N, C-alpha and C positions, 0 to 999 in steps of 0.2 A: 160391235155397232148396230144401228138399226138397219132391220130387214134380213138381220140374221139368227138363224134359230140358235137360241142359248141353251147351252149345254155344259155341263161338270165336265172338268176334265181332269182325268186320272192321272196322273204322273205312274209312270213305271217307277220299280221296290228302288227305294236307295239305301245304301248302306252307310250309315254313320261312322265316321272315323274318328277316332278317340284323338284327340291334340289336348296339348298340356299349354298354356302361356307361358313360354321363358321367359326371361329376363333377356333381352339380346345383345351382343355385341357390334359396336361400331367403333372399330380400332383405326380413329385416323391419324396419320401417318402425313411423312412429308408429300409422299407418293399423292399424284394427282388422281389415281385408279380408284374406284371405289371400294370402301373395304368387304371384306369378307365377312361373315358373320361363323363363328366357330366353337360347336358345342364342345365342352371341355370335361373332366369327369366331378366338377361341381356347379355346372352350367356353364351360363354367358358372362363373362366379363362384361362390368359395368363399363359404362360409355364415358368417355371423359366428359367431365364439368362443363355446363356452357359458358362460354365468353362471352363479350358485346358486340365481339363481331361475326360469330359464329352461330348466335341460338337465333334460331326463327320468330317470328312474333308470337304470342299466346293466341292460343286457339278458342274459339268461344265457348263457353260452357254449356252444355245441351239444359233446355229447359222445358219444363213439365208438357205431355201431352193433353189437351181438352176438346177431344175428336166432337166433330157434329156429324163425324158417319155414324149411322146405325149398325153397329156390327153384335153379331149374335156367335153364339159358340159353336164351334166345328170342330173342337178337339179331336173325338173321335173317327171322324168321316176324313179329315185331313193325314190325321198322324198314319192311318191306315191304309191309306193309297199311298203314302208313303214307305209302306213296308213295315210300321211299327218302330222305327229306329233309338236307338238307346240316345239320350241326348252326352254330347261328348263330356260334359260337367257333372254328370250324374242328376242335373237339376228337372223336376218334373213340369212339363212345361202344359200352358192355354193356348191355345187356338181361337182365335175369332174371323169371322170371315163379313165382309161387308163388300159394297161398290161405292164409287162417285160418279157424279155428272162430269163430263167434259165436251167444252163443243167437240161438235160433228168434225169440225176443222177450224184450226185456230187459225188459218189463214185465211179464211173465208168465212166469216161470221156471218149469221143469218142461216145456215143449215141445219140450225136445231140441234140438240145435244144426245149424247150418246155416254154410257155406261160403261167402265171398267172395275174389274174387280184390286178387292185388298183384303190382303191375309195378314192378320198381326199376331204373332207369339212371341209370348211373356214367358219368364216363371210362373209357376200356378199362384205362388203368392203375391206375385207383384202390384204393386197399387197400380190404380187405372191411370194414375198420370204420370208414369215412368217417362221419361223421353225415348220419341219413338229414332228409329234406326234404319231407314229405308234401305231397303236391298232392289237395284233393278235389274233385271237375267238380260242375256243376250237374244237377240230378236231367232235368232239361229240355233242355239243349243238349250236355253232354259227361258223362257219367255212367259211362263204363269206367274202371277203371284206367288203361289206355290214355293216357289224358290227360294224365299224367304222363311218359310217354315223348313224347309230344305237347310239354308245354312245356320236357322237358330238350331237345330240338331246337332250343328257341329264346332259352334263358336265353345269358347271358353265361358266357363260360372260367371267370372267376372265380368264379362261383357253381359250377359243375360240381367247382373244385379243391377248394370246401370242404362239400360236400354230394352224395350220391345224391339223385336224386331218387323218391321214392315212391308211386305212384301206387294208392290204394284203390278197389274197383269200390263205385259204389252201389248198394242190394239193387234186384233185380231187373235190373240189368245185368252188359255183361261177362261173365263165365264161367259164371253160372250167372243166365240169362235168364226174366224176366217172359214170357212168351207163353201168354195164359190167355185173352183174348177173341176172340170170330169175327170173323171178319174185314168182314163183312158190316155189325157194328153197329161197329167202329170208324168206317167209312166212311162210315154214315147219323150219328154224331156229325158227323163233318166238315165232310159236306155239306147239314146243316140249315142253308137260305139263305131265312130270312126276307125277303129284298130281291129275289127273283127276281120278274119280273114276275105277277102275280094269286096270291101266295104268301100263305095264311093264317096270319098267325103264331099264330096256337091252333094248328091241324093242324099244321105245322111242329115247334112247341114240344111238343108231342104225340108227333110221332113220335123226334124224340131225345131224350125221357125214355124212352119204349120201348124204345130200342137202348142207354142209357143200364143198361136194368136187366137188359137180354142182358149186356151185359160184365162188370156185380157176380156175378149167377149163375151165370156160366161160370168165371169165375175163384173163386170161393167153392168151386166142387165142386172145383177143381185146388187153392186152397191154402185148406185151412177152417182151417188154426190160423195160419198165416203170415201172410194178408194185411192186417191192419191192423197187422201189423208193417213193411212197407214205407214207411218215415215218415222224417224230418229228425232226430228224437229217437235211434232205431235208430241212424242212421248215428255221430250224437254217441259212443252206447255202443261202436260195432265201432272209433272212432279209439282210444279207450283203451286196449280189446282190443289194435290194432295196436301201439302203445305199448308195451305189455307187451313184447309178441311180436319188437318190436324190439331190447329191450332196452337202453334209452334211461331216463332218471330224465326228462329233460326233452324234449319235441317239437316239432320246427320246423315250420312247415305253413302254405302258403298256400291258401284257400280262395274257390271262384269261387261266384256266386250265393246258391242254398241250403245247398250244401257250406261257404259262409264262415257261415251260420247255424248248418249242424253242428259247426264246429268252436270255434263262440262257445257254443253249448251245453256240450258238452264242457269247453273254459276255465271254464266257470262250475261242473261238477260236481267240475274237478280242477287247480284254478287255482297250484298249485305243482310241477305238472307240465307249464306252459304254457312254450315255448321262445321262438321267435321267430315272433311270430304276423303273419300278411299277410291280411284280410278283404277281397278281390276283389270291389265289386257286393253287400256285405252286404242285402239285404231290412229295412225296419224290422220289427222281431220285431213292434211293437203293434199294426200293418196288419191288416184284416180282410176278407174278400169282402164286397160286390163292389170296395172300393177297390184291391186289391192287381190284379184284374184290368184296372181301368177305369187303372192307370196302366200297365200293360203297351201298353193298345191307346195310349197319347198317347207312349210312347216309343219304338212300332213307327211313328205315323205320322212322327215328327220321325225315326225311323230313315232311312225310307222316303227322306223330302227331302231328306235328306242323301248318299240313295243317287243319287236323282235329276238332284240337283243336280251330283253326281260325274260324271256321266253325260252329262247336257250340255254341260259344259263341256273334256269332252273332244274335243268337234268332229268327233264321228264317233260320235257315240253311236246306236247298231241301232234305239234304242226313241224317234228323232226329238227334235225340238228341247224337246219338251214331253213327257218319261217320263212323267209321272203321266196325262198326259191317254190317253195310248197303253194305259198298264194297264188305266186305268179301262176304258176301252173294251171290252180284251182281256174282262174280267170280267163285263160287260154281256154281251155275247156268250154266254161260256161259261154261263150263269143261264140260259138258253132252247135252245143246243144244246152242249153238250159235246161235246168231240173225242176222238175214240177211238184210242188208239194198236194197232198191227200186232198186239199181243199180246191184247189185247182190254182193256187197261185203259183207263179214260177220266178225263181232265182235264176236272175242273167247277169252277165258280167256288169251289167249298169247297177242295178241294184243292188250287186254286191259290194262295189265300188263304195254307192251310196253309203251303206250301211258302214262300212270301213270306217270311211268320214266320218261319220253322227260317230263315231265310239272310241277311235283310235286316241282321240285326246283327251280321255279318261282314264285314267289308271286303273282308278276302280273297278271298270268295266272290263280289264286284258281279261282276267281269267271266264269271263263268259263269253268276250271276244275268241277267244283261243280255244275254247270248246264248241263253238257255232262253226267255226272255218274248220274245225276237225272234221265235224257232221258232216257239213257240206261236202267235203273233202270225198269222204264216204258215200256220198248222193242222196242224203236227208238234208236237206233244205230251211226245214220249220226255224230252227234255232234263229238261222242268219236273217231269215224275213221276220221274225219277233224283233230281231234289233232295229228296222226300218221303222217298227210299228209307229215310234213316237215323229217321223219325218211321215209318213203317210197313212198312217192308221185313220182310223173312224175320228179319232179325236188330236190327227197329226198336226205339225205347226208349220207344211208346204205351203200351204197359201198367204198365211201370214208375214211369213219369212222372206218368201219371193217379193211381196207386195214391199213390205220395207226394203230390200234389196234395190230394187227396181226406183222407188222413189227419192232415195237416197241418192242417187249417182242421173246425173243429167246426160251420160255419156253413153252412146249406143251403137255397139257393136253391129257391122254388116258381115255377111256369109262368107266375102274375103279376108274381110279382117283378122275372122274366128280362123278361117283354115290356113292362115300362116302361123296362128298361136298353136292350134292343134300339133304341126307339125313341128316347130321350136320346141314347146312343154311337153309332146310327147316323149322325146330325148334327154331333156333335161330333168324331168318327172316323171318316169316312170308307170307307176302305179296312179297317180292320181291327176296327170297334167293332161290331156288328154281327154278325159272325160269333163275335167273343170275348164277347159277352154269352150269345150261343145256347148256346156250349160251355159254360157255367156248370150246365146240367143236368145234366151229365157226373156231376157229385159228388153230385146229386140222391138217387140210390137208394140211395147209400153210406153205413153204417152211422156216424153221429155218434159219432166217440171224444173224448179229451180233447183235441183238438188241439194246435197247437204248443205247449210251455210257452215261458216270458219267460225268459230268461238275465239279465236283470238287467246289474247295471253290472260285474258280473266284478271283484269287489274282490279283493285279494290277487295279481292277476297280471299278468306284467310290462308295461309296453308294448306296444298294440298298435295297426298301422299297417293305415288302412283307404284303399282306393281306391276311386272311384267315376268312371263314364265322365258326359260331358252327356248323349249321346244312346242309352241303350240299352234294346231292347224287355223285357228281362228285368226288371231293376230298374231302374228313375227315378231320376235324381240325386238328387231331394226325400227319398226312403226311401235312400238310402245315405248322406245328412247325419243323416238321425233317428236311424240304426241307430249311426254313429259317436258321434253326440251321447249316446246311452245308454248307450256305455261311457265307465268313470273315467280310464280312461287312452288314449284311442287320438287318435292325429295322422289328418287326412283329405286326403290327394291326389284333385284331382280333374283327371280328363283331359278336356279341352274338344274330345274326340274322339265317336266312333262305334262302338261295339261291347260284347260282352258280354262282360267281362275287359278288364282295361284292363295289366296285365302281361303280355308286356313289351314292348307295343306303340310304345312312342319309347324317345327314348334320358332323357327328363327322368323319365318313370316307372317306366325300368329303373334310373336310375340312385339314385333314393330309396329302388327297393325293395331294390337291392343293397348298398346301403351298410347299411341296417337287417340285413338276412339274412349278410351276409359281415365287414363291421367292425363291427356292432353299434350303427350309429350312427341314432338317429333324429332326423326332423325337427323344429325346435325350436316349428314353426307348423303349423298346416295351409297346404297349399301347392297351388297352379292351376299344369295343365304345359298347353303351347296343344297344341293337333290334330296 
């Protein structure tokens, strides 16, 4: 955005996951429960033939991309930043980078323009007009346009044969990083620990509130005209500008988390411009704070349980037979005696919980998380601190994620509100409840705007595919069900696994999505995919 230091964001190393798009089973019977896709020895059984009563409307055919965006080759730099992952389908990749001009504040014209980054990843031999598939990440987990390149290394060869994968920066991420809050204030918000021995809840919350005021004051000095425009609604406007600049009549897209919300808002405003739309983990648009954060606390506890069970079942878990007990003991020690790294950084209980929350929803990161926790338990904090770099590091997403979260809600909680939540959530969600409740005060001094608009049922749009995971610390499964149920034409695929973003984690999920994106075939009923 205007006034910000523009810096290239270097994503952490990403492991490619070899996924093969298989034919999916959707065995529809008289039961009203969604079918479970089951893999047999010969693959998945084909779905029943569509009938006049079950076949959804036809999906738009993707059109050629004729961009007006100036794109330059950035293949080597981008893939190196991602850890040089191998493409799951064995396809050589070409990556191009550019940016688009967007109104600084779409809700208040006349405040100038800003730029957001675009990353286009395709098969190396793809024609330049191959249709685009937008990938829009979540503001708190994968806000950079490079997330599109990451997904391009994981999808099937069939998807790359049909599309160029286009990543779009969320505002304040990627090439135009929002970096405005004092470092000590960020740490103060995360370190506000009401569960430490002898801690007085009212004094802890007062300190967190003061740190939150420092963040707002400094960020307004940096971005006086634009800070309230870091929002999901602004991203929806950016999607429409991108569609125009890509030169397509109808845009196909995959959105993750609140990136899915942005796509829903865009589809509601421009239903005739919607192509093949996949909403991966869309939050319930009717949910409000503190219910949203409580659902995240519950999802994080479930995700940690899945992580702990996976580690214990390995037979050689570095956290012992009871990983939850080991980590709980570590956090208790850190509350009274933080561990210092050689460079002076300290691993506190708050920092450790934040690193856990940022990592436990990604099963591909569980081996690194296990090793980092085991090191910290031995008094070596460096690996745990490194896990927090994507949030608090030099190119971290703390400021942009906080700005988006605060601008997306008009509810402002007070210290007395949070005191009750700390007590209740601390018992219900012992690892994450009290810290997440305390951090709700980060938005308390933020100016309350209109909040997130309700996209409604999106009438007039083609059929939409919604995906949800059983255990997602970012968006709970029930929230996804409500979001899908609010849409007039949605089909829901529920993956019985753990993670933020379900596509393309398993052959079942990838098969359903690929058939929709590549062949234009929607499932005839809601579907459940095994872990």
